[in-house]
C-alpha positions in Angstrom: 0.1 0.1 0.0 1.5 3.6 -1.2 2.5 5.5 1.4 1.5 9.6 0.6 4.4 11.6 1.5 3.7 15.5 2.6 6.0 17.5 3.7 7.0 21.5 3.9 10.3 23.7 4.8 12.3 27.0 4.4 15.2 27.7 3.8 17.6 28.6 6.9 20.4 31.1 6.3 23.2 28.7 7.1 21.9 26.5 3.8 22.3 30.2 1.6 22.8 28.6 -2.2 23.3 25.3 -1.4 22.4 23.4 -3.7 18.6 21.8 -3.8 19.3 18.4 -2.9 21.8 19.2 -0.1 18.9 21.6 1.3 16.4 18.6 1.0 18.7 16.0 2.7 19.4 18.4 5.6 15.9 19.7 6.5 14.8 15.8 6.0 17.0 13.4 6.6 15.0 10.6 6.9 14.8 10.4 3.3 18.3 9.1 1.0 19.5 11.6 -1.0 19.0 9.6 -4.1 15.6 9.2 -3.4 15.0 13.0 -2.9 16.6 13.9 -6.2 14.6 11.4 -8.0 12.0 13.4 -5.9 13.4 17.1 -8.2 13.9 15.6 -11.1 10.0 14.3 -11.0 8.9 17.5 -9.9 7.4 16.1 -6.8 9.7 18.5 -5.0 9.1 22.4 -5.6 11.0 25.3 -4.5 8.6 28.5 -4.2 5.8 26.5 -6.2 8.1 25.6 -9.5 9.9 22.7 -10.6 14.1 22.9 -10.3 17.6 20.4 -10.7 19.0 18.9 -8.1 22.1 20.8 -8.5 20.4 24.5 -8.8 21.3 26.8 -5.6 18.5 28.0 -3.2 18.0 31.5 -1.6 17.4 31.7 1.8 13.7 31.3 2.7 12.1 29.6 -0.4 10.0 27.4 0.6 10.6 24.1 -0.2 7.5 21.4 -0.8 7.0 17.8 -1.3 4.5 15.5 -2.3 5.2 11.8 -3.7 3.9 9.2 -3.2 6.2 6.8 -1.5 5.6 3.1 -2.8 6.7 0.3 -0.9 10.2 -0.1 -0.3 9.3 -4.1 -1.6 7.3 -6.5 -2.2 8.7 -10.2 -0.5 6.1 -12.5 0.9 6.8 -12.0 5.0 7.2 -15.6 6.6 7.5 -16.6 9.9 11.5 -17.7 10.2 12.8 -17.7 13.5 15.6 -15.3 14.4 17.8 -14.4 17.0 17.6 -10.5 18.1 20.3 -9.7 19.9 19.1 -5.9 20.3 15.6 -4.4 19.6 14.2 -0.6 19.8 11.9 1.9 17.5 15.1 2.1 15.2 17.3 -0.7 14.5 17.7 -4.4 15.0 21.0 -7.1 15.6 19.9 -10.1 14.7 22.7 -12.8 15.2 22.2 -14.6 11.5 22.6 -18.2 11.4 24.6 -20.5 8.8 22.5 -21.3 5.9 20.4 -18.4 5.9 19.9 -16.3 2.5 19.7 -12.8 3.8 17.4 -11.3 0.7 15.5 -12.9 -1.8 17.1 -12.9 -5.3 17.3 -15.7 -7.9 17.3 -19.4 -6.5 16.2 -17.9 -2.8 12.6 -16.4 -3.7 12.1 -16.9 -0.1 13.3 -18.1 2.9 15.5 -15.7 3.6 15.7 -12.8 6.6 14.3 -10.2 4.6 11.0 -12.3 4.6 11.7 -13.1 8.5 12.2 -9.7 9.0 9.1 -8.2 6.9 7.3 -11.2 9.1 8.3 -10.1 12.0 7.6 -5.9 11.5 5.8 -4.9 8.5 6.7 -1.3 8.6 9.7 -2.7 6.5 7.9 -2.9 4.1 8.5 0.9 3.4 12.0 0.5 4.1 14.8 0.0 0.9 15.3 -3.9 1.4 13.5 -4.7 4.8 16.0 -2.2 6.3 19.0 -4.6 5.2 22.1 -2.6 5.3 24.8 -5.3 4.8 25.2 -8.6 4.2 26.6 -11.8 5.2 27.0 -14.8 3.5 24.7 -17.4 3.1 27.2 -19.7 4.7 29.0 -17.0 7.1 27.5 -16.2 10.1 27.1 -13.8 13.0 26.2 -10.8 13.8 23.8 -8.0 11.6 22.6 -4.6 12.0 19.1 -3.7 10.5 17.7 -0.3 10.2 13.6 -0.5 11.2 12.9 3.5 9.8 14.1 5.6 6.7 15.8 7.7 8.8 17.8 5.1 10.5 18.4 3.2 7.2 20.1 6.5 5.2 22.0 7.4 8.6 23.5 3.9 8.8 24.2 3.2 4.9 26.3 6.7 5.3 27.8 5.2 8.3 29.0 2.4 6.4 30.2 4.4 3.2 32.3 6.4 6.1 33.6 3.5 7.1 32.1 4.2 10.9 30.9 0.5 11.0 33.0 -1.5 13.0 32.7 -5.1 11.8 35.2 -7.8 13.3 34.9 -11.5 12.2 36.8 -14.8 13.3 37.7 -17.4 10.4 39.9 -20.4 10.8 42.7 -20.8 7.7 44.8 -22.8 5.9 48.7 -22.6 6.9 50.7 -22.0 9.7 50.9 -18.2 9.8 53.6 -16.2 11.2 52.2 -12.8 11.9 49.5 -10.3 11.4 48.7 -8.1 8.7 47.0 -5.7 6.1 45.8 -7.0 2.5 45.1 -3.9 0.7 43.7 -5.5 -2.2 41.2 -3.9 -5.2 38.3 -6.6 -5.9 36.5 -7.1 -8.3 34.6 -9.6 -10.2 37.1 -12.6 -12.0 37.7 -11.9 -15.0 36.4 -15.3 -16.8 34.5 -16.9 -14.1 32.3 -13.8 -13.7 29.9 -15.7 -10.8 33.3 -15.2 -8.8 35.3 -11.8 -7.4 39.1 -11.6 -7.6 41.7 -9.4 -6.9 42.0 -7.3 -10.1 43.6 -4.4 -10.9 40.3 -2.8 -12.3 38.9 -3.8 -8.9 37.3 -1.6 -6.0 39.9 -0.4 -3.1 39.3 -3.1 -0.6 41.3 -3.6 2.8 41.6 -6.2 5.8 43.5 -5.9 8.4 43.5 -10.0 10.4 45.9 -11.4 13.2 46.7 -14.3 14.5 44.9 -16.0 17.4 45.4 -20.1 17.9 48.2 -21.2 15.8 48.3 -24.8 14.5 50.7 -27.1 12.7 49.0 -27.1 9.4 46.1 -24.4 10.5 45.6 -20.5 12.0 43.0 -19.0 13.8 42.3 -15.3 12.7 40.6 -12.0 14.3 39.9 -10.1 11.2 38.3 -6.3 10.5 37.0 -4.6 7.8 37.7 -1.6 6.5 36.0 -1.8 3.6 32.8 -4.3 3.2 33.2 -6.2 -0.9 31.6 -9.2 -1.7 33.3 -12.2 -0.2 36.0 -9.6 0.8 37.4 -11.6 3.4 37.9 -15.1 1.4 39.2 -13.1 -1.6 41.5 -11.9 0.5 42.8 -14.8 2.6 43.0 -16.9 -0.5 44.9 -13.6 -2.2 47.1 -14.1 0.7 48.0 -18.6 -0.2 45.5 -19.0 3.3 41.9 -20.3 1.9 39.6 -20.4 4.8 38.6 -24.0 6.1 35.6 -25.7 4.1 35.5 -22.6 1.2 35.3 -25.0 -1.6 35.0 -21.3 -4.2 38.2 -20.0 -3.3 40.5 -22.6 -1.8 39.8 -25.4 -3.7 39.9 -28.9 -2.8 40.2 -29.5 1.0 43.8 -29.9 1.5 45.2 -32.2 4.9 47.9 -32.9 5.4 50.2 -35.8 5.0 50.2 -38.4 7.7 47.3 -36.1 9.7 44.9 -38.2 12.3 41.6 -39.6 10.7 39.8 -37.2 13.1 41.8 -34.3 11.6 41.1 -35.5 8.1 37.6 -35.9 8.5 37.3 -32.7 10.2 38.7 -31.4 7.5 37.0 -32.8 4.7 33.9 -32.8 6.0 33.6 -28.7 7.4 30.3 -28.0 5.3 30.9 -24.3 4.7 33.3 -21.7 4.9 34.9 -21.6 8.4 34.3 -17.7 8.7 31.9 -15.6 11.4 31.0 -12.3 12.1 32.1 -11.9 15.9 31.7 -8.3 17.1 29.1 -5.0 15.7 29.9 -2.0 16.6 28.5 1.4 15.6 27.0 4.6 16.6 22.6 4.5 17.1 21.6 6.7 14.1 19.7 8.4 16.4 20.6 9.2 19.2 24.5 8.7 18.9 25.2 6.3 21.9 28.3 4.4 20.8 26.9 0.5 20.5 28.6 -2.8 20.5 27.9 -6.6 20.5 29.4 -9.5 20.1 28.3 -13.0 19.5 29.8 -16.3 20.5 31.9 -19.0 18.1 29.2 -21.1 16.7 29.4 -24.5 17.4 30.7 -26.3 14.6 33.8 -23.5 14.5 34.7 -24.5 17.9 34.0 -28.2 17.5 36.8 -27.5 14.4 39.0 -25.8 16.9 39.0 -28.5 19.3 39.7 -30.9 17.0 43.3 -28.9 15.7 43.9 -28.5 19.5 44.0 -32.5 20.1 45.1 -33.5 16.7 47.5 -30.6 14.6 49.4 -29.2 17.5 53.3 -28.9 16.3 
C-alpha cells in the first residue's frame, strides 16, 4: 500500500545558496539523497511552487514543498522464520544470522530468507529499502548484522558504512600456519572469466582487510579480522589471495587440503567441514538516532568451536 508523503520547509540562513538536493537532505534526513533527487527530477519536490534541478542553488527563506507517493520498498512475502535477535529498539535490530540463511531474496532463493523473516517480525519494514538490510553476510557465514527499522535510520547507517564508521570484526580458520598479522590492501572486482566469483583485480574497487593471529596450529591458523571496506566475499578473496584460504571454502580454496600423515579425526574434520569457516563475531556502531556508541558480540558457533577443538588435539606442533 502506498504511503503519501507531504512535507514543507523553509531554507534557513545557514543553507543559503546551497544545492537543492543538499538542502532537502538537511531538512528531511529520513530520506536518502538519491530518493530526494528522484523527487526533484519528477517535480514532486518544488521550490516556491516551481520545478528545479537537484544542483540548482536555493536562497534563504525559499519554501520547499514535497508531495509524493512512497511505494513500498520491497514486495517480498513475510514468513515466520525464527531469528536470533540480539537487540531491538524503535530504530534498529541487531540479529545473529545462522549458517545457511540467505540474507535477501534473489534468483534461486525467492523466499526463506532473512528479509522474509524480518517482514514477518515487523510489517512496517516493507517501507524501508531491502526491509532495512544495510549490509550482508554470505549464506554460509554466521554472525552479527544491523538492520534499520526506519528510513531515517537506514539513511544514517548507510552513510556510516560508507564513512567506515561501523566496526565489523570476524573470526576465521585458515589453511596454513601463519607467522604474523597484517593488512591485505588489494582491489576486488568480478573474476575476469568466472563471473560468479570475485577476485583481486587491478580494475576492482579498493578493499582493505586487517588480520591478526589467534591460535596457531601446525597446518592451520585461527584469524581475527577487521574490515575497513565491505566488498563482496572480501575476507574470503583476500585470504585466498594471501595463499591462506579459509577452511571449507570450496569456491576460493578449491578441494580441502589435508596434510599427509594426519590423524583420521583431523582429516574428517577438514574434509567434511560444510562451509567457509567464517563468523561475524563483533559489531559496533553509533546509534543512527541517539548517536550512542553500541557494541555487540556473538559467540563462535558450535561447528567452528568443534573444529578448533579438533585442531587443538590433532594439529599441534
